[in-house]
C-alpha positions in Angstrom: 0.9 7.9 20.3 3.3 5.8 18.1 0.6 3.2 17.6 -1.8 6.0 16.5 0.7 7.2 13.8 1.3 3.6 12.6 -2.4 3.0 12.3 -2.7 6.2 10.3 0.0 5.0 7.9 -1.5 1.5 7.6 -5.1 2.9 7.1 -3.7 5.1 4.3 -1.7 2.1 3.1 -4.7 -0.1 2.3 -4.8 1.1 -1.3 -5.6 -2.4 -2.6 -6.2 -5.9 -1.2 -3.4 -8.0 0.1 -3.2 -10.1 -3.1 -2.3 -7.8 -5.9 -4.1 -8.3 -9.2 -3.5 -6.7 -12.5 -5.7 -6.6 -15.6 -4.3 -8.1 -18.8 -4.3 -5.2 -21.3 -5.3 -7.6 -24.1 -8.0 -9.7 -22.5 -9.1 -7.5 -19.6 -9.0 -10.6 -17.4 -7.6 -10.3 -13.8 -4.4 -12.2 -13.1 -2.5 -12.4 -9.9 1.2 -11.7 -9.8 3.5 -13.0 -7.1 6.1 -10.8 -5.6 9.5 -12.2 -4.7 8.5 -12.3 -1.0 5.3 -14.2 -1.7 7.3 -17.0 -3.3 8.5 -18.4 0.0 9.2 -21.8 -1.5 12.1 -20.3 -3.4 14.0 -18.7 -0.5 12.8 -19.8 2.9 14.7 -23.2 2.7 17.8 -21.2 1.5 17.6 -19.1 4.7 17.4 -22.1 7.1 20.3 -22.1 9.6 21.6 -18.7 8.5 21.7 -15.6 10.6 19.6 -13.1 8.7 19.6 -9.3 8.5 16.6 -7.5 6.8 16.3 -4.0 5.3 12.6 -3.5 5.9 9.7 -1.0 6.2 5.9 -1.5 6.2 5.9 -2.6 2.5 8.1 -5.6 3.4 5.4 -8.2 3.4 4.4 -11.7 2.6 0.7 -11.4 1.7 -0.9 -9.4 4.5 1.8 -10.1 7.1 5.1 -8.3 7.6 8.0 -10.4 6.2 10.0 -10.1 9.5 7.0 -11.4 11.6 6.3 -14.2 9.0 10.0 -15.4 8.8 10.3 -15.4 12.5 7.2 -17.5 12.7 8.7 -19.9 10.2 11.8 -20.4 12.4 14.2 -18.2 10.4 16.8 -16.6 12.6 16.5 -12.8 12.1 19.3 -11.2 14.1 18.6 -7.6 13.2 16.5 -5.3 11.1 17.7 -2.1 9.3 15.3 0.7 8.8 15.3 3.3 5.9 13.6 6.7 5.7 10.3 6.7 7.7 11.6 3.8 9.9 11.1 0.1 10.0 7.4 0.3 11.1 6.9 3.5 9.0 6.0 6.1 11.7 8.6 8.8 11.0 8.1 12.0 9.0 9.7 12.4 5.6 13.2 13.6 6.1 13.1 13.1 9.9 16.1 11.4 11.5 15.4 7.9 12.9 17.1 6.4 15.9 18.2 2.9 16.6 15.7 0.9 18.7 14.4 -2.5 19.7 11.3 -3.6 17.9 8.5 -3.8 20.5 6.7 -6.6 18.7 9.6 -9.0 18.1 12.4 -7.9 20.3 14.7 -7.7 17.3 17.3 -4.9 17.3 16.5 -2.2 14.7 19.4 -0.2 13.2 18.4 3.1 11.5 20.0 3.9 8.2 18.3 7.3 8.1 20.0 9.1 11.0 23.6 8.9 12.3 24.6 6.3 9.7 23.5 5.6 6.1 24.8 2.1 5.6 25.5 -1.0 7.9 28.9 -1.0 9.5 31.3 -3.9 9.7 30.2 -4.4 13.3 26.5 -4.4 12.2 27.1 -7.2 9.8 29.6 -9.2 11.9 26.8 -11.6 13.1 24.9 -11.6 9.8 25.3 -14.4 7.2 22.9 -13.0 4.6 21.1 -9.7 4.1 17.5 -9.4 2.7 16.4 -6.3 0.8 12.6 -6.2 0.4 11.2 -2.7 0.1 8.7 -1.3 -2.4 10.1 1.3 -4.8 8.0 3.6 -7.0 10.4 3.9 -9.9 11.9 7.4 -9.5 15.5 8.6 -9.0 14.6 10.9 -6.1 12.8 8.2 -4.0 15.4 7.4 -1.4 15.0 3.7 -1.1 17.1 2.9 -4.2 20.0 4.8 -2.6 19.6 2.7 0.6 19.8 -0.4 -1.6 23.0 0.9 -3.1 24.5 1.4 0.3 23.4 -2.1 1.4 25.0 -3.5 -1.7 28.2 -1.6 -0.9 28.3 -2.8 2.7 27.7 -6.4 1.6 30.5 -6.1 -1.0 32.9 -4.7 1.6 32.1 -7.4 4.1 31.6 -10.4 1.8 28.0 -10.9 2.7 25.4 -12.2 0.3 22.3 -10.0 -0.5 19.0 -11.6 -1.2 16.7 -9.2 -3.1 13.0 -10.1 -3.1 11.8 -8.2 -6.1 8.6 -6.2 -6.3 6.7 -4.6 -9.3 7.4 -1.0 -10.2 4.0 0.8 -10.2 5.6 3.3 -12.7 7.4 0.6 -14.6 6.0 1.7 -18.0 7.7 5.1 -17.6 11.3 5.9 -18.6 11.6 9.7 -18.9 13.4 12.8 -17.6 17.0 14.1 -17.7 19.7 11.7 -16.7 21.4 12.8 -13.5 24.5 15.0 -14.0 26.8 13.3 -11.4 28.1 16.8 -10.3 24.6 17.0 -8.6 24.9 13.6 -6.8 23.0 13.8 -3.5 20.7 11.9 -1.2 17.9 12.3 -3.8 20.1 11.3 -6.8 22.9 8.8 -6.5 23.1 7.2 -10.0 23.2 8.5 -13.6 19.6 7.5 -14.3 16.6 9.6 -15.5 13.8 10.8 -13.2 11.7 7.8 -14.0 14.0 4.8 -14.5 11.6 2.1 -15.6 13.2 -0.7 -13.5 12.3 -2.9 -10.6 14.5 -2.8 -7.6 16.3 -6.0 -8.6 16.8 -4.8 -12.1 18.4 -1.6 -10.8 20.6 -3.7 -8.5 21.9 -5.5 -11.5 22.6 -2.2 -13.2 24.5 -0.9 -10.2 26.6 -4.0 -10.2 27.0 -4.2 -14.0 27.9 -0.5 -14.6 30.4 -0.5 -11.7 28.6 2.2 -9.7 29.6 1.0 -6.3 32.8 2.6 -4.9 36.0 1.1 -6.5 33.7 -0.7 -9.0 33.0 -3.3 -6.3 30.3 -5.9 -7.0 27.8 -7.1 -4.5 27.0 -10.9 -4.4 23.3 -10.9 -5.0 20.6 -13.5 -5.3 17.3 -12.4 -6.8 13.8 -13.8 -6.4 12.0 -12.2 -9.4 8.3 -11.3 -9.5 6.2 -14.0 -11.1 3.9 -13.2 -14.0 4.8 -9.6 -14.4 5.7 -7.1 -17.2 6.7 -3.5 -16.9 3.5 -2.3 -18.6 1.2 -4.0 -16.2 -0.9 -1.6 -14.1 -0.1 -2.4 -10.4 -1.9 -1.2 -7.3 0.3 -1.5 -4.3 -1.1 -3.5 -1.4 0.6 -1.2 1.1 1.5 2.5 0.7 5.3 2.8 0.0 5.5 5.8 2.3 3.1 8.0 4.3 2.8 10.7 1.6 2.2 8.3 -1.2 -1.0 6.9 0.1 -3.1 6.5 -3.1 -2.6 5.0 -6.5 -3.1 8.4 -8.0 -0.4 10.0 -5.9 2.1 7.2 -6.9 1.4 7.7 -10.6 1.6 11.5 -10.3 4.8 11.4 -8.1 7.3 11.3 -11.0 5.8 14.6 -12.3 4.9 16.3 -9.0 8.0 15.6 -6.9 9.9 18.2 -8.9 7.7 20.8 -7.2 9.5 20.1 -4.0 12.2 22.4 -5.4 9.7 25.3 -5.8 7.4 27.5 -3.7 4.4 25.4 -4.8 3.0 22.9 -2.2 2.4 19.4 -3.4 -0.2 18.8 -0.7 2.1 17.7 2.1 0.1 18.6 5.2 -3.1 17.2 3.7 -4.4 13.6 3.6 -4.1 13.7 -0.2 -0.4 14.7 -0.9 1.1 14.5 -4.4 -2.4 15.0 -5.9 -2.7 18.7 -5.5 -0.5 21.8 -6.3 -0.8 25.3 -5.0 0.5 28.3 -3.1 -1.1 31.3 -1.3 0.2 33.8 -3.9 -1.9 32.1 -6.6 -5.2 33.3 -5.1 -7.2 34.9 -7.8 -5.4 32.8 -10.5 -7.1 29.5 -9.5 -10.4 28.7 -7.8 -9.4 25.4 -6.1 -7.7 25.7 -2.7 -6.4 23.5 0.1 -4.8 24.3 3.5 -1.7 22.4 4.7 -1.6 21.6 8.4 0.8 19.7 10.6 0.1 16.0 10.4 2.3 13.8 12.6 3.7 10.9 10.8 3.1 12.6 7.4 4.3 16.2 7.5 4.7 18.0 10.8 5.8 21.3 9.3 4.7 21.5 5.7 5.3 24.3 3.3 2.6 27.0 3.7 1.4 25.5 6.9 -2.0 26.9 7.9 -2.3 29.0 4.8 -4.8 28.5 2.0 -3.1 27.4 -1.2 -4.6 28.0 -4.6 -3.9 25.9 -7.6 -4.6 22.5 -9.3 -6.7 19.6 -8.0 -5.3 16.5 -9.7 -7.1 13.9 -7.5 -9.5 13.1 -10.4 -7.0 13.7 -13.2 -7.3 11.0 -15.9 -4.0 9.2 -15.9 -4.8 7.4 -19.2 -3.2 10.2 -21.3 -0.1 10.5 -19.1 0.4 6.7 -19.3 -0.3 6.7 -23.1 2.4 9.4 -23.7 4.9 7.6 -21.4 6.1 11.0 -20.3 6.3 13.0 -17.0 4.2 16.1 -17.1 6.3 19.3 -17.1 3.5 21.4 -18.5 2.2 21.9 -14.9 5.6 23.4 -13.9 5.7 25.7 -16.9 2.1 26.9 -16.4 2.4 27.5 -12.6 5.7 29.3 -13.1 4.0 31.6 -15.6 1.0 32.2 -13.3 3.2 32.9 -10.2 3.0 36.7 -9.5 6.6 37.0 -8.4 8.7 34.6 -10.6 12.0 35.4 -8.9 10.6 33.7 -5.8 9.4 30.5 -7.5 12.7 28.6 -6.9 14.0 30.8 -4.1 14.9 28.4 -1.2 15.6 31.2 1.3 11.8 31.4 1.8 11.4 28.1 3.6 13.5 25.2 4.8 10.7 23.0 3.4 11.9 23.8 -0.2 14.3 21.5 -1.8 17.0 22.1 -4.4 15.5 22.1 -7.9 18.8 21.4 -9.5 19.3 18.2 -7.5 15.7 17.1 -8.0 15.8 17.6 -11.7 19.3 16.2 -11.8 20.6 18.8 -14.2 21.5 22.5 -14.0 19.6 23.5 -17.1 16.1 22.7 -16.0 15.6 25.8 -13.8 17.2 28.0 -16.4 14.8 26.5 -19.0 11.7 27.2 -17.0 12.7 30.7 -16.0 13.9 31.4 -19.6 10.6 30.5 -21.1 11.7 27.4 -23.0 8.9 25.3 -24.5 8.2 21.8 -23.4 9.5 20.5 -26.7 12.8 22.4 -26.2 13.2 21.1 -22.7 12.5 17.5 -23.8 15.0 17.8 -26.7 17.8 18.6 -24.2 17.1 15.3 -22.4 17.2 13.1 -25.4 20.9 12.3 -25.8 21.3 11.1 -22.3 17.9 9.4 -22.2 18.4 7.4 -25.4 21.8 6.2 -24.2 20.2 5.2 -20.8 17.4 3.3 -22.6 19.9 1.3 -24.6 21.9 0.5 -21.5 18.8 -0.4 -19.5 17.9 -3.3 -21.9 20.9 -5.3 -20.6 19.5 -5.5 -17.1 15.8 -6.3 -17.6 14.3 -9.3 -15.9 10.8 -8.7 -17.4 9.4 -7.7 -20.8 
């Protein structure tokens, strides 16, 4: 069965060809960009003779082959792999605890960082000379891979290990928006004082974590970066592999900064369908909207989704034109305002006692005011104005850590 679930993930993952290409906005010509991992000439010789640990998932690739498999074939000594949420091979549900294992394909020990432990221990790193971090991010504060990177940096700093970051494009790199996290709300879905959409690649964020002293005791990790070649933040980028099972299309990835906030509401974002994060709805909205979908249990994606086996009525955003959203460079909070107004029992909209599948809206938004603003009827302009002081300060600070235009 595990193979079936992995195949499901990888089928959904094929959202572009193995060689990623982007269109130059000025000329319209297609140009290939090279991820850090693809530039093997810049780091494979550096790894020779070293005992290597790798933080990896299915996005960890050189071309169309997994980085771990490719490095082993090149004679690099990988002594262990660390797996984040969804696991090393990507077959665990969102939020599901993942156990340690031995990778069936390579025989390499796999240590889960999404279960009993959240960062490598001193013992885990005792036989590791250098760690590699190569996981695709999507540019949002609540996407957990950036927190994993921070903990890897912390473990490397504590144990005097070097961290090699193979950088990848941010598919939402154009977007810097949302409230900056109030650190009183620090959690597994928000570890750093950054906005919802941070506008950084993973390596740029690592530089920020180091530079701003966000590791415990203001420690600094010793990092080496292989930047993406021929890349800018404004480049449209279609991922060669889905970053996680529930972000399985380009549309879902671009909508995610706006739609993930709904995980703190009674509104389904389509988990339990094969098109998550492209639809919004709830059973109570019947009669308010014509479009409907029915979440079901899908192993490897969402086994027990919100409103399982119930018809949900709401918005179909699968064909939504993203041009305007990208042009505005803003997340869309209009959908939240409108669906709250349409919901027949507003007191239940954010009420987490209804389902353990609902998240904490305060932690997702990163501020205490957002829920109050929605329930209080504040306008979009009023809500955005409250973000501005923190957002402007963040944008100024962000410039120090950019590797790309």
